[in-house]
C-alpha positions in Angstrom: 192.4 210.4 6.4 192.4 210.1 2.6 190.8 212.4 0.1 189.8 211.1 -3.3 189.0 213.2 -6.4 187.6 211.6 -9.5 187.7 213.0 -13.0 187.0 212.0 -16.6 183.3 211.2 -16.6 180.9 212.6 -19.1 178.6 211.8 -22.0 179.7 209.3 -24.6 178.0 207.5 -27.5 177.7 203.7 -27.4 180.9 202.1 -28.6 183.0 205.0 -27.4 185.7 205.2 -24.7 186.3 207.2 -21.6 189.1 207.2 -19.1 188.4 207.8 -15.4 191.1 209.0 -13.1 191.2 209.2 -9.3 193.8 211.1 -7.3 194.4 210.3 -3.7 195.8 212.7 -1.1 196.4 212.7 2.6 197.5 209.6 4.4 198.3 207.8 1.2 201.3 205.8 2.5 199.1 203.0 3.8 196.8 202.6 0.8 196.4 199.0 -0.1 193.7 198.2 -2.6 192.3 200.9 -5.1 189.3 200.4 -7.2 186.1 201.6 -8.7 182.4 201.0 -7.9 179.4 202.2 -9.8 175.8 202.8 -9.1 173.1 203.2 -11.6 169.7 204.7 -10.8 167.5 202.3 -8.9 170.3 199.7 -8.6 172.7 198.7 -5.9 176.3 199.8 -5.9 178.4 197.4 -7.9 182.2 196.6 -7.8 183.6 197.3 -11.2 187.3 196.6 -10.7 190.0 196.5 -8.1 193.8 196.5 -8.1 196.4 195.7 -5.4 199.2 198.0 -4.3 201.6 195.8 -6.4 199.6 196.5 -9.5 198.0 193.1 -9.7 194.4 193.2 -10.8 192.2 191.7 -8.2 188.9 191.5 -10.0 186.7 192.8 -12.7 182.9 192.6 -12.8 181.7 190.1 -15.4 179.8 192.8 -17.2 183.0 194.8 -17.9 185.6 192.1 -18.6 187.3 192.6 -21.9 186.1 196.2 -22.2 187.5 198.0 -19.1 191.0 198.1 -17.8 192.1 199.2 -14.3 195.6 200.5 -13.6 197.4 202.5 -11.0 200.4 204.5 -10.4 201.3 204.0 -6.8 204.1 206.6 -6.9 201.6 209.4 -7.4 198.6 207.7 -5.8 196.4 207.5 -8.8 194.1 204.9 -10.1 192.6 204.8 -13.6 189.8 203.1 -15.4 190.0 202.8 -19.1 186.5 202.1 -20.4 186.2 200.9 -24.0 183.2 199.7 -26.1 180.9 201.6 -23.8 177.3 200.4 -23.6 174.2 202.2 -22.3 174.2 199.8 -19.4 177.4 201.3 -18.2 175.6 204.5 -17.4 176.1 205.2 -13.7 177.9 207.3 -11.1 181.4 205.9 -10.8 183.1 206.0 -7.4 186.8 205.6 -6.6 187.7 203.8 -3.4 190.7 202.9 -1.5 191.3 200.5 1.4 193.7 201.2 4.3 194.2 199.4 7.6 192.0 202.1 9.2 189.1 201.6 6.8 187.8 202.4 3.4 187.5 205.8 1.7 185.4 207.0 -1.2 185.4 209.7 -3.7 182.4 211.9 -4.5 181.7 210.1 -7.7 181.7 211.1 -11.4 178.8 210.6 -13.8 179.2 208.5 -16.9 176.3 208.6 -19.3 176.3 206.4 -22.4 173.7 207.5 -24.9 173.2 208.2 -28.6 
């Protein structure tokens, strides 16, 4: 079992920046991929970014390329999402996730609202 706790969400004006953080605890020794999904009201959950255990970035959603940066510190089992040049379309609940050999685990989500 792995527990995930996200932090760093909130309200930001368009063009601003936020940094999300996710802390993993429990059976973290077998964590492989870490990443972020988001879900906006009335829309399907969307993969935002993912990063391998080595620190190699696996993917970014086209809508965030050049604006968001994913990183991780495997020594302390944390993954981060630096979000710059935020747009109203980035408004969503952001979920941290990890993959293990036993399955995928999700955080409870953190709300990001981009509005003037």
